C-alpha positions in Angstrom: 1.8 1.0 27.3 0.4 -0.8 24.4 0.7 2.1 22.0 3.8 0.7 20.3 2.0 -2.6 19.7 -0.9 -0.8 18.1 1.4 1.3 15.9 3.2 -1.8 14.6 0.0 -3.7 14.1 -1.5 -0.8 12.0 1.7 -0.8 9.9 1.5 -4.5 9.4 -2.1 -4.3 8.3 -1.4 -1.5 5.9 1.7 -3.2 4.3 -0.2 -6.4 4.0 -2.9 -4.6 2.0 -0.2 -2.9 -0.1 1.3 -6.3 -0.9 -2.2 -7.6 -2.0 -2.7 -4.6 -4.3 0.8 -5.1 -5.8 0.0 -8.8 -6.4 -3.3 -7.8 -8.1 -1.3 -5.4 -10.4 1.1 -8.2 -11.3 -1.7 -10.7 -11.9 -3.4 -8.2 -14.3 -0.3 -7.2 -16.3 -1.9 -8.5 -19.5 -5.6 -7.8 -18.9 -6.9 -5.8 -21.8 -10.6 -6.0 -20.8 -11.0 -4.9 -17.2 -14.0 -2.6 -17.3 -16.4 -1.1 -19.8 -16.1 2.7 -20.2 -18.4 4.6 -22.6 -19.2 1.3 -24.5 -15.5 0.5 -24.9 -13.3 -2.0 -23.0 -10.5 -0.4 -21.0 -7.4 -2.2 -19.9 -6.6 -2.8 -16.3 -5.4 0.3 -14.6 -2.6 0.0 -12.0 -3.6 0.6 -8.4 -1.6 2.2 -5.7 -2.1 2.3 -1.9 -2.0 5.8 -0.3 -1.2 5.9 3.4 -1.8 8.6 6.0 -1.0 8.9 9.7 -3.7 7.8 12.0 -4.8 10.2 14.7 -1.8 12.6 14.3 -3.1 16.1 13.9 -1.2 19.3 14.5 -3.3 20.3 17.4 -2.4 17.1 19.3 1.3 17.8 18.8 0.8 21.4 19.9 -1.0 20.2 23.1 1.8 17.7 23.8 4.5 20.5 23.4 2.6 22.7 25.8 2.4 19.8 28.3 -1.3 19.4 28.3 -1.5 16.0 26.6 0.5 13.0 25.6 1.9 12.9 22.0 -0.6 11.4 19.6 1.4 9.1 17.4 -1.2 6.5 16.4 0.2 4.5 13.5 -0.8 4.5 9.9 -4.0 3.8 8.0 -4.9 3.4 4.3 -6.5 6.6 3.0 -7.4 5.1 -0.3 -6.6 2.7 -3.1 -6.1 5.0 -6.1 -5.7 4.3 -9.8 -2.5 5.3 -11.5 -3.4 8.0 -14.1 -0.4 7.0 -16.3 -1.3 6.3 -19.9 -1.8 2.8 -21.2 1.0 1.2 -23.3 0.3 0.8 -27.0 1.7 -2.4 -28.6 1.4 -3.2 -32.3 -0.3 -6.6 -32.6 -2.8 -6.7 -35.4 -3.7 -10.3 -34.7 -4.9 -9.5 -31.1 -8.7 -9.6 -30.7 -8.6 -6.2 -28.9 -6.5 -4.4 -31.6 -7.8 -1.2 -32.9 -8.2 -0.3 -36.7 -4.5 0.5 -36.8 -3.4 -2.8 -35.3 -2.5 -1.4 -31.8 -3.5 -2.9 -28.6 -3.8 -0.9 -25.4 -2.1 -2.7 -22.5 -2.3 -2.0 -18.8 0.0 0.7 -17.4 1.6 -1.9 -15.1 5.4 -2.3 -15.2 6.3 -5.7 -13.6 9.8 -4.4 -12.6 8.3 -1.4 -10.8 5.8 -3.7 -9.1 8.6 -6.0 -7.9 10.6 -3.1 -6.5 7.4 -1.9 -4.6 6.8 -5.5 -3.4 10.3 -5.8 -2.0 9.9 -2.4 -0.3 6.6 -3.5 1.2 8.1 -6.8 2.3 11.0 -5.1 4.0 8.7 -2.6 5.7 6.5 -5.5 6.9 9.6 -7.3 8.3 10.8 -4.2 10.1 7.4 -3.8 11.7 7.5 -7.4 12.8 10.9 -6.8 14.4 9.6 -3.7 16.2 6.5 -5.6 17.4 8.7 -8.4 18.8 11.0 -5.8 20.5 8.1 -4.1 22.1 6.7 -7.5 23.2 10.1 -8.4 24.7 10.3 -5.1 26.6 6.8 -5.7 28.0 7.7 -9.2 29.1 10.9 -7.9 30.8 8.8 -5.3 32.6 6.5 -8.0 33.9 9.5 -10.0 35.1 10.6 -7.0 37.2 7.6 -7.4 39.4 8.5 -11.0 40.4 
């Protein structure tokens, strides 16, 4: 009965985390010293959120198809927050304190335009899940009114 609420709640939590990670990427778009690797400072590396279905395995769908169990749709969960392996951007700026001997500075692999597109997608998904949650809540309220 409350499975639809749990599914929407898991999606809201996951999309909220995705928006937080995107915000972190945007905030660090110019960070040239994020972590020390092999004695050398490395720029901030873009992070991405990877989702996976929660509780949905093939065997549960097979059992549901046979009629031995209910379908197992359980929402979504965050599997990991991974780093984007894309190369850093090189910009010629010999006056920058982090410039190498040739005058190039390694900047983060964060593209503000791509981050804004991802943020809009996460926001729309969040809004859609709020709508689904409100629809489920409305149906449950109507079901309670039937008993009056």
